[in-house]
N, C-alpha and C positions, 0 to 999 in steps of 0.2 A: 155147534160147537166151532170156535173159532180153531181156523189150521194153522199152523207154527209161521210165525215171521220167515224172510227168505233171510239169513244172515249174511252181511256182505262187510268184506274191509278193505278199507283204503289206504291204498300208497301210492305216496302224493311224491311226484317228481317236480314240484317248485311251478304248481300249475294257478298258485295264488288266491283260488277258489275253495277250499275244501271242507269252511264251514258253508259257506252257498250251497256246495253241492248236495250237502251233509242233509238238507234241507229241503231240498229237492226231491231227495230220496224216497224222507220219512215222511213226504209230504200223505204216502201212498202206506196205509195201515198195515199193511203185509212185508210191509220191506224195513229191515233194523239196521243200522252201520254199528259192526261192534267191537270194531277196531280203526285204527291209524297206525300207518308204517311211512316212514320218513325213506326209509334204503330198505336192498333186498333182504339184505341178513337179517331185518326186523323184522321182514314184511313173510320170511320163512320161518322165521321163531311163531308169532303170531299166527299165521296160519296151521299149524300144528296145535296152536293153546288153546284157538278162539273157534278152530272149528267149521269157519267161515263156507254159506253155501255159495262163493262167486265174490273173484277180486277184483276191485278196479282198481286199475294203475293210470293215474292223471300224469300228464305232462303238460310242463307250461314251454320246453324247448325240443327240438331235436337233436337227438344224438345215440350213439353206442351203446351207453350206462344201460339205457332203457329196457333195449332189447336183454341186454344181459340180466337183467332183472326178471325180467318173463322166462330165461333160461333157467336160474337159479331157483327161480320156485317152481318149475313145470321139471325138473331134475330130483329134486328132493321132495315134493309130493303132490300129487295130481289134484287142479282146481282149477273149474270152467276160470278164466281168467278174461275181459272186458280192457282192452287200452281205449283212454276217453281222450283227445289229443286237443288243446289249446291252441294248437297254430296249424296251417294250410300245407305243411310240408310233410306230403306224401313219402318223404324217401325212404321212411324206414317200415311202411307201412309192411312190403312181405317179410322184413324180419323176425315181426312181431307175430304173422301166423304159421313161418316155417319152427317157432321155438315154441308153439305150442299153443297161443291167444286164439280165442277162440272168435275174437271181433276187434276189430281196431272204425271205430267214430271217433268223429268230430263235434266237439261241446256244443250243441246248437241254443247257447244260453236255458233261462227261468221262463219261457212264457208256455203259455199253457200246451197248449199242441207239442214243444220240444219237452215239457214232463211230462205226459203220457208216452211221448217216444220213449223217454226214458225209461220210466215203469215196466214197458214193455217187453226192452232190449232184456232189460237185469230180469224178467219171469220166463224170456224166452231162454235163456244160456242157461237158468240155474236148471240144476238136473240132467244136464247132455254127461256122457261118456266120455273122459279124458282119461289118457294113459300118462306116463311118466315118460319125458323124453328126456334119456341119459344124455344125449350128447345131441347141442344143435347144429344144424346144419350149418357149415360155416365156411365165407368166403368162397363160395361156389365157380366156377369157369368162368368166364367173360362168353360168350356165344358168340364167336367173329361169323358174320357173312359169309366167310368163303367155306366155315367149315358145315356149315346146311347142306345136304344133299338135295340141290334140288336135281326134279324131274325136267328130262325134255318136252316139251311141247306134244310131238310126237306118240312118245311113249304113252303119257298120258289120258292122252284122246282115246288111241289104241287098246289101251289097257281094261280088263273084263274084272270088275271090282263085283265081288257077292255084295254089298252095298256102299251109300255114305252113308258117314253116321255124323248128324249133330245133334251136341247138348248144349243144353240150355242147365244152370244156376247161379244161383246170388249168394245170400248170407250160407259161411257150411262151407259154399264151394271149394273153393280152395283146397280146404282138407280131403274131402272127397275124393276130389278128382286124383290126388297127390295119389291113394289106394288104389284107386281106379285105375291107372296107367299104371304103375308098378306092377298088381295084376296080370297086364297084360302084354305081348312078349312081342319084341320089338319087330318082328315080320307079320304082326298081323295084317292081315288082307285090302286094307278099306283105311280111307281117310277117315279120319278126327277133324271135324269142327267144333268151335267150343267157343262160346256166349257167356263169360263170367260175366253178372258187374262188380265193376270196379272201376276204384278214382282216377284222375287222371294221374299219368305216369307211374303206372302200379304197374301195368300189364309185365313190362320188359323185364322186371324181378320175379316177377313168376313165375314166368316161363323160363329164364336160368332155372331158378329152384327145382321148377315139374322137370327139364333137362335133365336133371343132377338124378333124377331117383325113381329112370324111367330106362327102358332099351326102344325106347319107339324115338323119334326125332323129335321133338316140339320145340318150336321156332312160333315168331311173333308173323303172323296174317298180315300180309300189305295190299295194298293196289295188286293186282298182274299177277299174282301166286299162281301156279298150275296145282293144283290139290296132283296127292302122292301118295299111291298106299305105305302105312306105317309112320306115315306123317303126322303132328296133331298142331293145327292150325289156333293158335290164341288170340279169338280177336281184342284189338286195342278198344279205350273205351274213347277213344278222341275223335273218332269216329264210327258209324257202322258202316260192316261190307257184309255182299251176298254173294251167290255162287251165280254164275251168267253162264253160256256156253260156253265150251273146249273147255270145262272144269276148270277156270278159272274165278277169282276172287274181286271185287268190285266195288267202290268205296259209293259211302251216300254220306252227303256231309248231315254234321248232326245237329240237331237245331235247341232252339236256348230252351223252347218247351218240352222239350222228351226227358222225360220223366228215368226211362233206363236206359244203360247206356253202357255198355253195346246193346244193340234190340236184339233180344233172342229172339222174339219174335217174328223179324227183317229175314233173318241167318234162317230160322227153319221154313219158314214159308217160302222161298227162294231155293232151298234142298228138295222142296216138296215138287217147285215147277219144272226144276232144272233134272229129276232123277225119278219121283213118281214113286214105282216097286219099290226103284233101288232103294230108297230111301231109308233109313231109320232114326227115331229122333228119341231121345233120352232127356227128361225132364227131372230135375234131380232138385238140393234142397236148397231153398231161397223163401224171400220175403217177396208177398205183392203175389201178381197175377202174369208177370209178360212170360211168354215163349209160352200161353193156352194157346193160343190164335193158332201160334206156327205148327207147335204139333197135332194140332186140328187137321192142319191142313195134310201136315204128311198122310194123318188115317183117311182122310176121305181119296188122297190122292194112290192108296190101295198100300205105302208102306207101314211096315210096323212101328207098332209105341210102345216106351217103355217108361217106367215112371220107379223115381227111389223110393221106400215105404217110409211111414212117419217113423218109426223106431228108429230107423237111423241115418234120420235126418234131423239138421241143425233148427233146421227152423219149416216146420211141415207147409209152407202157403203154395207157390208155384207149381208142384205138384200136385198137392191137395187141389188144387182150383183143376187143373184137367182130369185129374182121376173123379171128380166128381161128376165131370163132362160124359165122362162115361165112353173116351176116346182113348185110354189108356190100355193094348193089349195083356199086357202083364206088369203086374206091379211088385217090385225084386230090392231085398235088403241090399245093401254097400258091400256086402261081403259076395253075391251073389250074382253080380252085373257083370263082370268082367267075364267068368264065363258064362253065359248068357248068350256074351257077344261073339267069345269063339265059337260056341255053336251052330250060332245064324251067319256066321262065315261060313261053315264047313257047310251047312246047308244048302246055302243061298238063300238069301235076304226073299231072292223076287220068286220063289217056288209057293207064294201063296200062303206060308204054314203058317200057325201061328206063335212067336218067339215060345 
């Protein structure tokens, strides 16, 4: 029996390649473009009328009106949204995610590989549970360097943290991270270091957004930063960062051949090496296998390893690789991760107990 086709609505903001995109999508017999719109009011009407399973917003140029389209649709009806831009500027990517879009991708043309990748993205995003965004986060204040609470060297060196938490994530990560960080208290007694695969230039906006939704201090990680409890360090994609002795971060230049940036493996491996039994690795939603070697290093050093479960993941990829290798102590849905991390902090991750 043939399975129902995936119903896609295209909202085109000047991409000039709409017909080509429709043909590219419908090469896959399981995908059907059920409607097209050119502005957000028309899109909202067609979502109600055509009941698509995915909205594909195509953009010819950057601008705030594109963000307003995502915000309008997500405020009136919940639907998975994928943003496809036909330009290289990633300035607005964070805004799309904060307003409810599941993914922002660059158009890669119509080659066989690009077409297969597009079909996979559509199939992965369809069926993801989304909620209405009644009000988007607007004009979140810029984080000023002097507003970040810095730790002194001696304070960081002598502090006895329960553990150091390293998180690896990719596709679907920003939304998952926002929920996780919102659920952790501002006085969380451990440092948190996050390697989230993102495009160059996107990290600063993501830091500002995450800092606005949590009581923790969220900052863009830099060379020579000293780790502090209650602080969240978001690694930039322009280079890799690892932890060295005395709780300091060190930069590693990015190579042209590097597929993932920032590297989850390099971060987790360094945390395992420096903190051993006091290291905790969490691998979350994401495509690919980056982070699997790193979390295995934590496991082998006696640290604790957690993974987000399939049901709450946008993409069950990175976490699946780690789970399949039997190096994960506990597999949890997103809504239970914060509680588990808090319990581990109270017990002390170095006690040798399973999380």
